[in-house]
N, C-alpha and C positions, 0 to 999 in steps of 0.2 A: 504493500500500500504506500509506504514511504517513498519507495523507488518510483512509483507512478506519479506521485506529487512532484518529485524532483524533475522528472522527465517533462511533465506538463509545464512547470515553471520555466524550464529551458526553452520549450517551444514558444511560450508567451514572450520571453525575452528576445528570442530570435525574431519573432514577428514584429515586435516593437522596433528592433534595430533596423529591420528592412524598411519600415515605414518612415523612419526618420530621414529627412532630406539631407543629403551630404553637403549641400551648399550652406545651409544655415544651422544645421545640427538640431533642427526642430524648434528653433527660436522664432522663425518667421522673418528674420532680418539677416541680410548678408552685407559683407563689407566690400565696397568698390574702391579700387585704387586708380587714380588718374594722375598722369604725369604732365607737368606744365612748367616750362622754364627751368628744367633741371631738378625740380622738387616734386615729391610725391604727395598727393592729397588723398587722404582716406576719409570716406564717408559711409554711412550706413543707409541702406534702402530696403524696401520690401523685397523679400525673396520671391523668385518666380513661382515657387510651389504655392505660396499664398494667393498669388494672382490666379493660378490655375484652379485652385480650390474655390475661390470666389466665383470665377466664371462658370465652373461646374454647378455651383449652387444656383446661380442666376439662370442657367439653362434648365435646371430641374424645376425652377419656379415659374418658367415662362408658359407652362400649360400647353405646349405644342402637342397636338394629338399624335398618337402612335402611328397613324397612317402617314403622317408627314414628317416623322422624325428623321427620315433619310434625306429630306430635301435640302439641297445646298445650291448656292449660286454657281459653284464650280461644275456641278453635274447637270445644270439646267439644259444646256444645248445638247448634251448627250441624250437626255431623256425625251427631248422633243426634236428629233432629227428631221431635216427637210421641211421645217415648219414655215409658216408665213413670215416674210421679212420683218413684219412688225414685232414678232416675238424676239428676234435677235436685237432689235432696237430697244425693246423693253428690258432685255437682259443687260444691255449696255447702260441704260439709264439707272437700273438697280445697282450695278457695280459702282457707278459714279456717285450715286446717292450715298452709299456706304462710305466711300472715300472722303466725301466732302461734308458729311453731316455735322452740323453744329447744333447740339442739343438746345442751346439758348435761342436758336432761331425759330424752331417749332414747325418749319415747313415739312410736310409729309408727302405721301404719294396716294393718289386715287387711281387704282389699277382697274380698268374696265375691259371686259371681254366676254365672249361666249363661254359656255360650259366646256371644260376640257382643254382650254388653251394654256393652262399652267399658271394661272394667277396666284393660287394659294402656294404653289411650289416657290414662286418668285418671292412672295411676301415672307414665307418662312425662312427662305435662304437669306434674305436681308436681315431678319431678326437674329438668326444664328451668327451671322458675321458681326453684327453690332455687339452681341453678347461676348463672343469668344475673342474678338480682336480689339474691341473698344471698351469692354467692360460695362456696357450700358444695360440697365434693367429693361427687359421687354416682356410684354404680356400678350398672349394670343387668345382671342375669343371668337368663336363662331357667333354671329349676330343673333341667330335663333336661340342658341344656348344661353347667351347673356340675358336676353329678354325673359327666357323661361326661369332662370335663376332669380331674377328680380321679382317676377310674379310669385314664385314660390316663397319668397321672403315675407310675403303678406300673410302667409299661413301661420296661425298662432302656434302650431306645433313645431315649426321650424325655428331652430336656434338663431340662425343668421338673420340680421336685419337688412333692409334695403341699403343702408349706408355701408354695412359690412361688405356687401357685394360690389357696390359702386366705388368705394374708396380706392382700391388698387387700380380700378379702371381710370379713375381721375388722375391718380398720382404717378403711375408708372412712367418712366422716361419715354418709352416708345410703346404704343399700343397698336397691335395688328387686329383689325376688326374685319373678319372674313364674311363674305356673302351679305353685304349691306343691302337692305331692301327685301330680303327673302321672306319676311313676315308680312302678312296682309296688313296694310296700313289702317290704323285706328287713331283716334285722338290721343289715347294713352301711349301708343307706339311713337307717334310723332313727338309728344312731349318728352318721352324718355330719350329719344335720339337727340333732340334739341339740348337736353340737359347735359348729356355726355359730350357732344361735340362742342357746345359753347363753353363748357368748363375747361376742356382741354385747349380750346382756342385762346381763351382768356389767360390761361397759365403758360402759354407758349410751349405746349407739349406736342411732341411729334406723333402723328397718327398715320398709319399705313392702312388703307382700306381697299378691299376688293369687292367688285359687284358684277353681276351678270346683266344689269340693266343699262340700256343706252343712256348716254349723258345728254339729257334734254329736260326742259321744263314741261309741265303738263299743258300750260297755255300755248307754248310754241308748237308742241306736238299736235294739239287740237287744230290750230290754225293751219299748220303745214299739211295735215292729212284731210282737213275739211270734214272730219267725222268726230263723233263723240268718243270719249275715252274708252267706253266699253267695246268699241269696234276697231281698236288698234292695239298694237303692242304697247305695254306700259313702259314708261321711262323712269329714270331715277327720280325725277321730280314728282312723278305720280306716287312712288313708293315711300319717299321720306319727306315730301313736301318741297315746294320750290324754294322756300326760304332757307332750308337746311342744305339744299343742293348748292345754292349760292354761297353759303358759308363754307362748304367743302372746297369751292374754287379759291377761296381766300386762304384756306388751310393747307391745300395740297397742290402738287403738280400732277396734272392728268396724264396718265399713260394708257394708251389704247392698244389692245391686243386683238388681232383678228386671226381667222383660220378655222380649220375644222376641229371637231371634238376628238382629241387624240385617244381618249379612253374608249370611245365608241369605235374608233378606227382599229385599235389593237384588239378590242373584243371581237369585232367582225372578222378580223384576220385570223384569230385563233380557231374559228369554226370552218375555215376553208379547207 
């Protein structure tokens, strides 16, 4: 029995030794030596292991769905081969957005395109780059899921309040809001969308949005088609309100993605 305890202690000690960072010895700080004008200057800075640990925690807290965990900017062109030229342009815009992002500026992206053109892939890829390479806190929410969580908070049996749900949405440095407009518009939906977008706009928070709906106001679409709303395809203005669509144009740079549904294309090809 005593021998087993000694063996277990040795294994534990070995495990601890393996996990200790060789650069900082587990302190979280490393010494950096710089030479200038023949003299050496020693200073202490955060160790890389701490930065990696923080970024890993940020990535885990970002709520990226399992289906999209593999999505990266580097794999985008490979996952959508031979696609419409607008997708290559969107990828270029996304890469430049990551490089040039100033969190104090608050300008985001409004990514518009049909189903299956890779909007969510691109948005998740941006978020992962910002987390892992810039250490920025990002949060992913499906628009439908967010509204459902807010509605559930009104149930007296649920522990979380509406503010508990909305606080991280308001405060995260970068919010990815996927499938904007996917819920049938009501006054409550419009009020909730207005609250989220206006709060982030006023606080200069960066928001990345994807939507399947064409970028247009309801009034413009009615006039252009010469028909009532029920007899034409709905626009983004129809789904979130013209006022909020206008706000999005102040908050975001618009990126339009065209082309066929790649998921449907690959699904059809697999049955041939």
